[in-house]
C-alpha positions as CSV (number, residue, x, y, z in Angstrom):
1,M,1.6,-23.2,-4.3
2,A,4.5,-24.0,-4.8
3,R,3.8,-25.8,-7.8
4,A,2.0,-22.3,-9.2
5,R,4.9,-20.4,-8.1
6,H,7.4,-22.2,-10.2
7,A,5.3,-21.9,-12.8
8,Y,4.8,-18.0,-12.6
9,H,8.8,-17.9,-12.5
10,V,8.9,-20.0,-15.5
11,Q,6.6,-17.8,-17.3
12,L,8.6,-15.1,-16.3
13,S,11.6,-16.1,-18.2
14,N,10.7,-13.8,-20.8
15,V,10.9,-11.1,-18.3
16,L,13.6,-11.7,-15.8
17,I,16.1,-11.9,-18.5
18,M,19.8,-12.1,-18.3
19,S,21.9,-9.9,-20.7
20,E,25.3,-10.8,-22.2
21,A,27.4,-9.2,-19.4
22,G,25.3,-11.1,-16.6
23,I,22.9,-8.0,-16.2
24,P,19.8,-9.1,-15.0
25,S,16.5,-7.1,-16.2
26,N,15.2,-6.0,-12.7
27,S,18.9,-4.8,-11.4
28,D,20.0,-1.1,-12.1
29,G,23.2,-1.8,-13.8
30,S,24.7,1.2,-12.5
31,K,23.9,0.2,-8.7
32,Q,26.4,-2.6,-7.5
33,P,24.0,-3.7,-4.9
34,S,20.7,-3.8,-7.1
35,L,22.9,-5.6,-9.5
36,R,24.5,-8.4,-6.8
37,F,21.0,-9.0,-5.4
38,A,19.2,-9.2,-8.8
39,Q,21.6,-11.7,-9.4
40,G,21.5,-13.7,-6.5
41,I,17.5,-13.9,-7.1
42,A,18.2,-15.1,-10.5
43,D,20.5,-17.8,-9.5
44,R,18.5,-18.8,-7.0
45,L,15.3,-19.1,-9.3
46,G,16.9,-20.7,-12.3
47,T,14.7,-19.9,-14.6
48,A,15.7,-16.7,-15.9
49,G,16.1,-15.8,-19.7
50,S,18.7,-14.8,-22.0
51,G,19.2,-11.9,-24.5
52,P,18.6,-8.5,-25.1
53,K,16.3,-6.8,-22.6
54,P,12.7,-6.0,-24.0
55,S,11.3,-2.3,-23.4
56,G,9.9,-1.5,-20.6
57,Q,6.3,-1.5,-21.6
58,T,6.8,-5.0,-22.8
59,L,8.5,-6.0,-19.6
60,G,5.7,-4.6,-17.8
61,A,2.6,-6.1,-19.9
62,R,4.3,-9.5,-19.8
63,F,4.7,-8.8,-15.8
64,E,1.0,-8.1,-15.4
65,Q,0.0,-11.1,-17.6
66,A,2.1,-13.5,-15.4
67,T,1.0,-12.3,-12.4
68,A,-2.7,-12.4,-13.5
69,D,-2.1,-15.8,-14.7
70,F,-0.7,-17.3,-11.3
71,L,-3.7,-15.5,-9.3
72,A,-6.2,-17.1,-11.8
73,A,-4.6,-20.3,-11.1
74,T,-4.6,-20.1,-7.2
75,F,-7.1,-17.9,-6.0
76,P,-10.3,-19.4,-7.3
77,R,-9.2,-22.6,-5.6
78,L,-9.4,-20.9,-2.2
79,A,-13.4,-21.7,-2.5
80,S,-13.3,-23.3,1.1
81,I,-12.4,-20.0,2.3
82,R,-13.5,-17.8,-0.3
83,P,-16.6,-18.9,-2.1
84,G,-17.8,-17.1,-5.1
85,D,-18.1,-16.7,-9.0
86,W,-14.5,-14.9,-9.6
87,T,-13.0,-13.5,-12.4
88,V,-9.2,-12.3,-12.7
89,R,-7.8,-10.5,-15.6
90,R,-5.1,-8.1,-16.6
91,I,-6.8,-4.9,-18.0
92,G,-5.4,-4.7,-21.7
93,D,-5.5,-8.4,-22.0
94,K,-6.9,-9.1,-25.2
95,S,-7.7,-12.2,-25.3
96,H,-10.4,-11.3,-22.7
97,P,-13.8,-11.1,-23.5
98,G,-14.2,-7.7,-21.8
99,F,-11.2,-6.4,-23.4
100,M,-11.0,-2.7,-22.5
101,T,-7.5,-0.5,-22.9
102,K,-6.0,1.5,-20.3
103,K,-6.9,4.7,-22.2
104,Q,-10.4,4.0,-21.4
105,K,-9.8,5.9,-18.2
106,I,-13.1,5.1,-16.7
107,E,-12.3,1.6,-16.2
108,G,-13.4,1.4,-13.1
109,S,-17.0,2.4,-13.8
110,I,-18.1,-1.4,-15.0
111,Y,-17.9,-2.1,-11.2
112,E,-20.4,-1.5,-8.7
113,Q,-18.3,0.7,-6.4
114,Y,-17.3,3.1,-8.9
115,E,-20.4,2.9,-11.4
116,H,-21.0,6.8,-10.4
117,L,-18.1,7.6,-12.6
118,N,-20.1,7.5,-15.7
119,D,-22.0,10.2,-14.7
120,L,-18.8,12.2,-13.5
121,E,-17.5,11.4,-16.8
122,S,-20.5,12.5,-18.9
123,I,-20.4,15.6,-16.9
124,V,-16.9,16.5,-17.7
125,K,-17.2,16.2,-21.3
126,E,-20.2,18.4,-21.3
127,R,-18.6,21.3,-19.5
128,R,-14.8,21.4,-20.5
129,Q,-14.0,24.0,-18.2
130,L,-14.2,20.9,-15.4
131,Q,-11.3,19.2,-16.8
132,A,-8.8,21.9,-15.9
133,A,-9.8,21.2,-12.4
134,L,-10.6,17.7,-12.2
135,G,-7.9,16.0,-14.8
136,N,-8.2,12.6,-14.7
137,A,-8.0,12.7,-10.8
138,Y,-11.1,10.3,-10.7
139,A,-9.9,7.5,-13.4
140,I,-9.4,4.2,-12.4
141,A,-7.2,2.0,-14.7
142,P,-5.2,-0.6,-12.7
143,D,-3.1,-3.4,-13.8
144,V,-4.8,-6.6,-12.7
145,V,-8.4,-6.7,-11.1
146,I,-10.3,-9.5,-9.6
147,T,-14.1,-9.2,-9.7
148,R,-16.7,-11.4,-8.1
149,K,-20.5,-11.7,-9.5
150,P,-23.2,-10.7,-7.4
151,V,-25.1,-13.9,-6.1
152,S,-28.7,-14.8,-6.7
153,D,-31.1,-15.0,-4.0
154,E,-31.2,-18.8,-4.7
155,V,-28.0,-19.2,-3.6
156,I,-28.3,-16.8,-0.6
157,N,-31.5,-18.7,0.4
158,R,-29.9,-22.2,-0.4
159,D,-29.5,-23.3,3.3
160,E,-32.5,-21.2,4.8
161,V,-34.2,-18.4,3.7
162,L,-32.1,-15.1,4.5
163,V,-33.3,-12.6,2.0
164,G,-36.8,-11.5,0.7
165,Q,-38.9,-8.7,-1.3
166,S,-39.2,-6.8,1.9
167,F,-35.9,-5.7,3.1
168,S,-31.9,-6.3,2.2
169,K,-33.1,-3.9,-1.1
170,Y,-29.8,-2.3,-1.2
171,A,-27.2,-4.8,-0.9
172,A,-24.5,-4.9,-3.7
173,I,-24.1,-8.7,-3.3
174,R,-27.6,-9.5,-4.6
175,D,-28.0,-9.5,-8.5
176,A,-31.9,-8.8,-7.8
177,V,-30.5,-5.6,-6.4
178,Q,-27.9,-4.7,-9.0
179,T,-25.8,-6.9,-11.7
180,R,-22.5,-5.1,-12.0
181,S,-19.5,-7.2,-11.0
182,L,-18.0,-6.0,-7.5
183,L,-14.2,-5.2,-7.5
184,H,-12.3,-7.5,-5.2
185,A,-8.8,-6.7,-5.9
186,V,-6.7,-4.4,-7.6
187,I,-3.2,-5.2,-7.9
188,S,-0.6,-2.9,-9.3
189,C,2.4,-4.3,-10.9
190,K,5.9,-2.4,-10.9
191,W,8.9,-4.6,-12.6
192,T,11.1,-2.5,-10.8
193,L,10.4,0.6,-8.4
194,R,12.2,4.4,-8.7
195,S,10.9,6.7,-7.0
196,D,8.2,8.0,-9.5
197,R,6.9,4.7,-9.8
198,A,6.4,4.1,-6.2
199,Q,4.7,7.5,-6.0
200,N,2.4,6.3,-8.9
201,A,1.3,3.3,-7.0
202,R,0.1,5.3,-3.8
203,S,-1.6,7.6,-6.4
204,E,-3.6,5.1,-8.2
205,A,-4.3,3.5,-4.3
206,L,-5.4,6.7,-3.2
207,N,-7.9,7.1,-6.3
208,L,-9.1,4.0,-5.4
209,I,-9.9,4.8,-1.7
210,R,-11.7,8.4,-2.5
211,N,-13.5,7.8,-5.2
212,R,-15.6,4.5,-4.3
213,K,-18.7,4.2,-3.0
214,G,-19.1,1.3,-0.7
215,R,-16.3,-1.3,0.2
216,T,-12.5,-0.5,-0.5
217,P,-11.0,-3.4,-2.7
218,H,-7.8,-4.8,-1.5
219,I,-5.1,-3.0,-3.0
220,A,-1.6,-4.5,-3.5
221,V,1.5,-4.0,-5.4
222,V,3.5,-6.9,-7.0
223,T,7.3,-5.7,-8.0
224,A,10.7,-7.5,-8.8
225,E,12.8,-4.6,-7.3
226,P,15.9,-6.2,-5.7
227,L,16.9,-3.2,-3.5
228,P,15.4,-3.1,0.2
229,R,15.6,0.8,0.1
230,R,13.4,1.3,-3.0
231,L,11.2,-1.6,-1.7
232,A,11.0,0.5,1.5
233,S,9.6,3.7,-0.4
234,L,6.7,1.9,-1.3
235,A,6.4,-1.0,1.4
236,L,6.7,1.5,4.5
237,G,3.7,3.1,6.0
238,T,-0.1,2.5,6.1
239,G,-2.9,3.8,4.6
240,D,-3.3,3.4,1.2
241,I,-1.8,0.1,0.0
242,D,-2.7,-3.1,1.7
243,C,0.8,-4.8,1.3
244,V,3.7,-4.9,-1.5
245,Y,4.5,-8.4,-2.4
246,H,7.6,-9.4,-4.1
247,F,8.1,-11.8,-6.7
248,A,10.8,-13.9,-4.9
249,L,11.1,-13.1,-1.4
250,P,12.9,-16.1,0.1
251,E,15.1,-15.8,-2.8
252,L,16.3,-12.1,-2.1
253,L,16.5,-12.9,1.7
254,E,18.7,-15.9,1.0
255,T,20.8,-13.6,-0.9
256,L,20.9,-10.8,1.4
257,E,21.9,-13.4,4.5
258,P,25.5,-13.7,3.7
259,D,25.9,-10.1,2.1
260,P,28.0,-7.4,3.5
261,D,25.4,-4.7,3.4
262,G,23.7,-5.4,6.7
263,D,21.7,-2.7,6.4
264,A,19.9,-3.3,3.5
265,R,19.4,-6.4,5.6
266,E,18.0,-5.2,8.4
267,M,15.5,-2.8,6.1
268,L,13.9,-6.2,4.5
269,H,13.6,-7.9,8.0
270,I,11.8,-4.5,9.2
271,M,9.3,-4.7,6.3
272,I,9.0,-8.2,7.1
273,R,8.2,-8.3,10.8
274,G,5.8,-5.3,10.3
275,R,3.9,-7.0,7.7
276,R,4.7,-4.6,4.6
277,L,6.5,-7.0,2.5
278,K,5.2,-10.3,1.9
279,D,6.3,-13.2,-1.0
280,I,3.8,-13.3,-4.0
281,S,2.9,-16.7,-2.7
282,D,1.0,-14.9,0.4
283,L,-1.1,-12.8,-1.9
284,P,-3.7,-15.2,-3.1
285,L,-4.3,-16.3,0.6
286,D,-4.5,-12.5,1.8
287,L,-7.1,-11.9,-0.7
288,A,-9.3,-14.4,0.5
289,V,-9.7,-12.5,3.7
């Protein structure tokens, strides 16, 4: 996990970028605490790149891809505690055979828990007046997803005969019942957090919860935001997001320990003690629960 985490930060060298003025790309240059905390993280990681800051869209896409690659390198290797035929991918990754863009708003409908959204989309297209009432409140357009293929009866019955033709005829895990992938986890990637981005993450989570049929997937947010106050705007509270994961939490903690801003340090510890903020290295293991 330590090696995968380091590789993750190396890959993010084209995202965590220091400007000529020494301003990290995840800091708010107009706010001294943000700048100071982000610089402390970058110094401790030692993997930051240099040069002009890319556009927000480019940073976001690179952050999503690096996070997807980290999870693809770690989560499937936890087969001892979470076996299955897993796929980890970033939505919008053109190299993936199942490429779909985020503009295809019914992305979630390819998953078993959300297949009914296909029917809803057809109805909305036929009855334009519904568009004004529904908008895109039912849209599922995540950043990174983990899916599991349903299992054959041969696998289920490998050690002893557990299922047959008479019962368990509606269990989604059986590929004899249905063949769509099960949406196991949805990871929203926010390079930095402003109030609107925090609320967007909550809205996306609530869409997943309200619109699913069956089990709710894991819902997590990964961010590189250095300000504890902004992290708290998303991390504190329960009911929508499982947890917020920081791309470099130990490095942020080390930065804040000697910092005179005691309120920021205490806020960070409150989120950690309350199990609302964890490190990126915790995410694969949490997804195995």
